[in-house]
N, C-alpha and C positions, 0 to 999 in steps of 0.2 A: 704634389697631388697626383694620385694614381688615376689612370684612365682605363676604361674597359673597351677592348677591341671588339668591334661588331663584324660578324662574318658576312662577307659579301655574297648575296644569293647568286646562284648560277643563272646564267642567261636562259631564257625560255627555250631556245633551240637546243641547248645542251640537255636540259631536263627532258625534253621530248625525245632526244636521241637515246638517253639512258633508259627511259620507260619503254621505248620501242625495242631496244636491245634485250631488256628483261623479258618482255612478252615473247619475242622470237626465241629466246633461250628456253623459256617454259614450253613453248610449242614444240621445239626440237626435242626436248627431253620426253614430252608426251608421245611424240611420234616414235621415238626410239623404243620407249617402253611398250607401245602398242605393237610394233613390229616384233619385238622380242617375245611378247606374250603370244602373238599369232604363230610365230615359229615354234614356240614350245608346245602350244596346243595341238599342233599337227604332228607331233612326234608319235611314233608307233606305240610308245608306252601308254598313250591315252586312248588307243583304239579299244572299243568295248569288247572285253574278253569274255564276260559271262552275263547271263540274264537269269535272275532268280525269280521264280513265279510261285506265289503262294495265294492263299485265300480259298474261296469256294470252288472246288474242282470236281463236282459230281458228274457232269456230262462230258468233260474233256480231260485228256491227259496232258501233262506238261509237254510231252513230245509233240502232240498234235497242235497245241497252242503255239509252240515255237515254230513249227513248220509253216503255220499259216501267217504268223505275224512278223517273224524275224526278217524275211526278205523285203519287207516294206520299211524297215528301219534304215536310215541313212545318217552318216556322220559319226563322229567319235564322242568321247565323254563330254567335250565342251560344245560341240556343234550340233549334236542331235536335237531335233525338235521334239520336245516331250509331248506337246499337244498332238503332233502327227503320230507319235508312238502310241498315245492313248487311243486314237482312232483306229490304228492298226490292230490293237488287241481287241477292241470292242467290235471289230468286224468279224471276229471268230464266232461261229454259231454258239448260242447259249450264253455268251458273255454279255452281261448287262452293263457293267461298269468296270473300268480299269484305271488304276492310279499308278503312274510311272514316275520313278524318282531316281536320281543319280546317287551312287555310293562311290566315294573316292577310292582309288583313282581311275578305275576302268570297269565299273560294274553298273548294271541297272537292276532295280528291284521293282517287280510288278505285282500289285495286289489286285486280285480279280474278285468280282461278285457276279454270280451267275443268275440268270432268270429262273424263277420258280413258277412253273406253269400252273395257272389257276383255271383256265378254260381254253377251249378251241375257239378260233375266231373266223367268222365269215362276213366279209364286207358285202352287205346287201345292195350297195349302190354300184358295185363293179362286178359284173358277171364273169369278166375275163380274168379276175385276180386269182392267183394261186391259192389253193385251199390249205397249204401246209403252213398255217400261221396260228400262233398261240397268243394268249393274253397272260401276262405274268401277274404276280400278286400286287404290283403297283398300278395295274391297269394299262401297261404298255404293250403294244402289239409287236411281236417279233417272229422271225422265220426260223424254223428248226425242222429237223427230221422227226416226224411224228412217231417213228419207230423208237426214238429215244425217250419217249414219255413213259414213265413208270405207271402212272395212274390211268388205267384204261377206261375209267368211268368219269372222265372230265366232262363237265357240261359244255354245251356249245352256245356261244353268243353270236347272234346274227343281227347286225344292225348297220346303220350308215357310218361312213368314215368319220373317225374322231369321237365315236360314242363308246368306245371300249371301256374306258375308265368308269364312266357313268353306269354302264350296264353291269359291270362287275360289282359296283357298290349296290346296285339294285338287286342283283342276284343274292348278295349277302343278306339283304333284308327280306327277300321273298322266301328263300329256302326254309328258314325257321317256321314260317307260316304253314308250309305244306308238310313239314315234318310231323305236325299234329295229325295228318292223314296217313302217316307212314308212307309218304310219297317223296320222291326225289326229282328235282327239276333236271330234265335231260337237255332241253333247249329253251333259251330265252330269246324272244324276238322283239325288236323294236322297229316299227315302221318309220318311213320318212316323215310321216305326219305325227309321230309321237305316240302311237298306240302300242301297248304291250301285250304280249301273248306268251304263255308258257306251254311247253309240252312235257308231260310227266313221264317217268320211266315206265309207266303202264301203257303209254301211248295216248292217254287222254290229253286233250287240248283245252286250255282255259284262256278265253279272251278277257284280258284285264282292262282294256280300254285306255283312254287318255286321261290326262290330268296331272297334277303335281305328284311327286313320288309319295307323299304322305296320303294323298287321296287314293292312289292305286293300292297302297298297303292296307288302308282301312277297308276298301272294298274286298280285298283278298281275305282279310281277317274275318269279315262278316260271312263271306262264303264258306270258309273253312269251319267256322263255328256252327253253321246251320246245315251243312251238307250231311252230317250224320243222321239228321231227321229224315232226309230223303232216303238214305241207305236203309233205315229201319223199315220204310215202306216197301222197298224193293231190294231186299238183301242179296238176291242172286243176280242182280243186274249192275255190273260195274259201270262207272262213269266213262262216257266216251267224249263228251264235249260239254263245256259250260260257257255261257256268255254273260259276263258281268257288266255289260255296257248299258243295262237298263237302269232308269232312275229309281224305280220302286222295287228292285229286286234283281233276280237273275234267272236265266233259263238253262236247263240241262237236258242232255240227251243221254240216255242210258242204254246199255247193250240189251237187245231183246225187247225194248219198249218202243213201239212205233206211235206215230201221231196220226190223227184223222187225215191229214194231208197225204199220208201214205196209203190211205184206203183201208186202214185196219183200226181196230179198237185201241183205246188208250189215249192218253193225253200228255203233253209235256209238263214237266214239273217246274213250277215257278215259285220262287221264294221272295 
């Protein structure tokens, strides 16, 4: 009769020694690989040889961008901090956003997006702040040389810190209202208490008052729709000032028309 031999299991201490040896061997191989990769990554062939810059370059030349950003880049193809590189390029005037990526084996490619100026910015809550600031089409405030702005008719936004994006959106809603009067908004003001005022290119000021954006727009729409009636009565007297903060209408001041308070004939126009 045949019998089947049964393998004798290894003692526990032998199995532990074998497992420990396997783990140590794996760690040793990993360390050797890491050291080899570290040595290879620091070879001169992986030093960044070129930086290609593309994208929106209206206000900057490639040479100017390189001169400003390249000195702030550190490391080679493997070790360079791409986030730090992005910040370096975004610190260049007029650059809104930069995307930096590696291209094997020793190049960087940088795609830039520039700010597109939509308005001048004045922070009304800080009188000591520099005036050479702009608001881009996204509502972001940035610093730039105002001499580089092509549009000399940019409106001015004057408001508290952090209000630029809201004010730019409001400007976009208000301007079409005044276009019906053949007028352009030169300055839009927002007070710390939330009261709006516009100064037109004619020099006339219009107090729009407080309230939700929709309420301010509706008051403006009513004013613009009815002002021609006032102009028909006084065609030779341009608008100087209007106050829309009245519940039942608005008050206007016209050039050459005085009120009894001035000691002369005439009366203010209320709608």
